[in-house]
C-alpha positions in Angstrom: -13.3 24.1 1.4 -14.8 22.9 4.7 -16.4 19.8 6.1 -18.6 19.1 9.0 -17.8 15.4 9.3 -16.5 14.0 12.5 -13.1 12.3 12.5 -13.0 10.6 15.9 -9.3 10.8 16.4 -6.7 13.6 16.9 -4.0 11.8 15.0 -3.8 9.8 11.8 -0.8 7.9 10.4 -0.5 8.4 6.7 0.8 5.1 5.2 3.5 6.6 2.9 7.2 7.5 2.9 6.5 10.2 0.3 7.1 13.6 2.0 5.3 15.4 -0.8 2.1 13.5 -0.1 2.5 13.9 3.7 2.6 17.7 3.3 -0.3 17.7 0.9 -2.5 15.7 3.1 -1.7 17.8 6.2 -2.7 20.9 4.2 -5.9 19.2 3.0 -7.0 18.4 6.5 -6.4 22.0 7.6 -8.4 23.2 4.6 -11.3 21.2 5.9 -11.0 22.8 9.3 -10.0 19.6 11.0 -7.5 19.7 13.9 -6.0 16.3 13.2 -2.2 15.6 13.3 -1.1 13.9 10.2 2.2 12.0 10.5 4.1 9.4 8.5 4.9 5.9 9.8 7.7 5.5 12.4 11.2 5.1 11.0 12.0 1.5 10.4 8.4 0.4 9.7 8.3 -1.0 6.2 5.1 -0.7 4.3 3.6 -3.8 2.7 4.0 -4.5 -1.0 1.3 -3.1 -3.2 0.0 -6.5 -4.5 -3.6 -5.4 -5.2 -5.1 -5.3 -8.7 -6.8 -1.9 -8.2 -6.0 1.4 -6.5 -8.5 0.8 -3.8 -7.2 -2.7 -3.0 -3.7 -1.3 -2.6 -4.9 1.7 -0.4 -7.0 -0.6 1.8 -4.1 -3.1 2.1 -1.7 -0.3 3.3 -4.2 1.4 5.6 -5.3 -1.8 7.4 -1.7 -3.1 7.7 -0.4 0.1 9.3 -3.5 0.6 11.4 -3.4 -2.9 12.8 0.3 -2.8 13.3 0.3 0.5 15.2 -3.2 0.2 16.6 -3.9 3.6 15.2 -6.1 5.4 12.7 -4.4 5.1 9.4 -5.0 6.7 6.0 -3.5 5.4 2.8 -3.8 6.4 -0.8 -2.9 4.7 -4.0 -2.7 7.1 -6.9 -1.8 6.7 -10.6 -1.4 8.5 -13.9 -3.4 7.0 -16.7 -2.4 8.1 -20.2 -4.7 7.4 -23.2 -1.9 6.7 -25.7 -0.2 4.2 -23.4 -3.5 2.2 -22.8 -3.8 3.5 -19.3 -0.1 3.1 -18.3 1.7 3.8 -16.1 -1.4 3.4 -14.0 -1.0 1.2 -10.9 2.8 1.2 -11.5 3.1 5.1 -11.7 5.3 5.3 -8.6 7.6 2.5 -9.9 7.5 3.3 -13.6 10.8 2.4 -15.1 12.0 0.7 -11.9 12.1 1.5 -8.2 15.4 3.4 -8.2 14.4 6.2 -10.6 13.8 9.8 -9.4 10.6 11.7 -10.2 12.5 13.6 -12.9 13.7 10.4 -14.5 10.2 9.0 -14.5 8.9 12.1 -16.2 11.6 11.9 -18.9 10.8 8.2 -19.4 7.1 9.1 -19.8 7.9 11.8 -22.4 10.2 9.4 -24.3 7.3 6.9 -24.5 5.0 9.6 -25.9 7.4 10.9 -28.6 5.5 11.4 -31.8 2.1 11.2 -30.0 0.0 14.4 -30.4 -3.5 15.7 -29.8 -6.2 13.7 -27.9 -3.9 10.7 -27.6 -2.0 12.7 -25.0 -5.1 12.9 -22.9 -4.6 11.6 -19.3 -6.1 11.6 -15.9 -4.8 11.3 -12.3 -6.7 8.8 -10.2 -6.6 8.5 -6.4 -8.2 6.0 -4.1 -8.2 6.7 -0.3 -8.7 4.1 2.5 -9.2 5.2 6.1 -8.9 2.5 8.8 -10.6 3.3 12.1 -9.4 1.1 14.9 -12.3 2.0 17.2 -14.7 0.2 14.9 -12.3 -2.0 12.9 -13.9 -0.5 9.7 -12.3 0.8 6.6 -13.9 3.5 4.4 -12.7 4.1 0.8 -13.3 6.8 -1.8 -12.0 7.8 -5.2 -11.2 11.1 -7.0 -10.1 12.1 -10.5 -8.7 15.0 -12.4 -8.6 15.1 -16.2 -5.8 16.7 -18.3 -3.1 16.0 -20.9 0.6 15.4 -21.0 2.8 18.2 -22.3 5.9 17.6 -24.4 8.2 19.1 -21.8 8.0 19.9 -18.1 6.6 23.2 -16.8 6.7 24.5 -13.3 8.8 23.9 -10.1 6.1 23.0 -7.6 4.4 19.7 -6.8 6.0 16.2 -7.2 5.7 13.1 -9.3 4.3 13.8 -12.8 2.8 17.2 -11.9 5.2 19.2 -14.1 3.9 17.6 -17.3 0.2 17.2 -16.3 -1.6 20.1 -18.0 -5.0 21.1 -16.7 -7.0 22.8 -19.5 -9.4 24.8 -17.4 -6.4 26.2 -15.5 -4.2 26.7 -18.5 -1.3 25.4 -16.3 0.4 22.3 -15.1 -0.1 21.1 -11.5 3.5 22.2 -10.9 2.8 25.8 -11.9 0.0 26.4 -9.4 0.4 27.1 -5.6 -0.4 24.3 -3.2 -3.5 26.0 -2.0 -4.9 26.0 -5.5 -3.9 22.4 -6.2 -5.6 21.3 -3.0 -8.9 22.6 -4.3 -8.9 20.6 -7.6 -6.6 17.7 -7.3 -7.6 14.0 -7.4 -6.5 13.7 -3.8 -8.6 16.7 -2.8 -11.7 15.2 -4.5 -11.1 11.7 -3.0 -10.8 13.3 0.5 -14.0 15.3 0.0 -15.8 12.1 -0.8 -14.2 10.3 2.1 -15.4 13.0 4.5 -18.9 12.8 2.9 -18.9 9.0 3.7 -17.8 9.7 7.3 -20.6 12.3 7.7 -23.2 9.8 6.5 -21.9 7.1 8.9 -22.3 9.6 11.8 -25.9 10.4 10.9 
């Protein structure tokens, strides 16, 4: 996967403390042939609360806050898992589902408990990602969205990935996101699709 867009910076601060996301985005930029250093916020810098009513509002809030604070290009994402049987939950609250102190494994188990007795199409789900890139040179913010459809299994499978990857089954792969290698995930994930659209938006703005 390559892109001919111009990212007018050699360094981007990713507005997250999630090391899994940091590694994933660094790999995604490399996949696009972009020599851009992706790093997390400096230690001690607290990210703003996600008070938006949509993924894109939260992503924009974080990107602009970090970008203005550090006077640097900043990329933020807000992602969520939407499950049909739970009326779209955990959604915006996916990273805090069950409370802020739970581990990824505990959140997965809580999700499976909520879906006990639910079968078939009602276990349908999708991952949603909205990205926001703040560019200090112009003071502008570009946003994009990406999605991947799947369903929630009754028990975890796979040791890779993070978050809800181990129970998110992708039918056309026949595997969960935790069962595929990072290179394969970076071709089909919601973040990969959102980043592809973000780069397309940057390319249009350069023309």
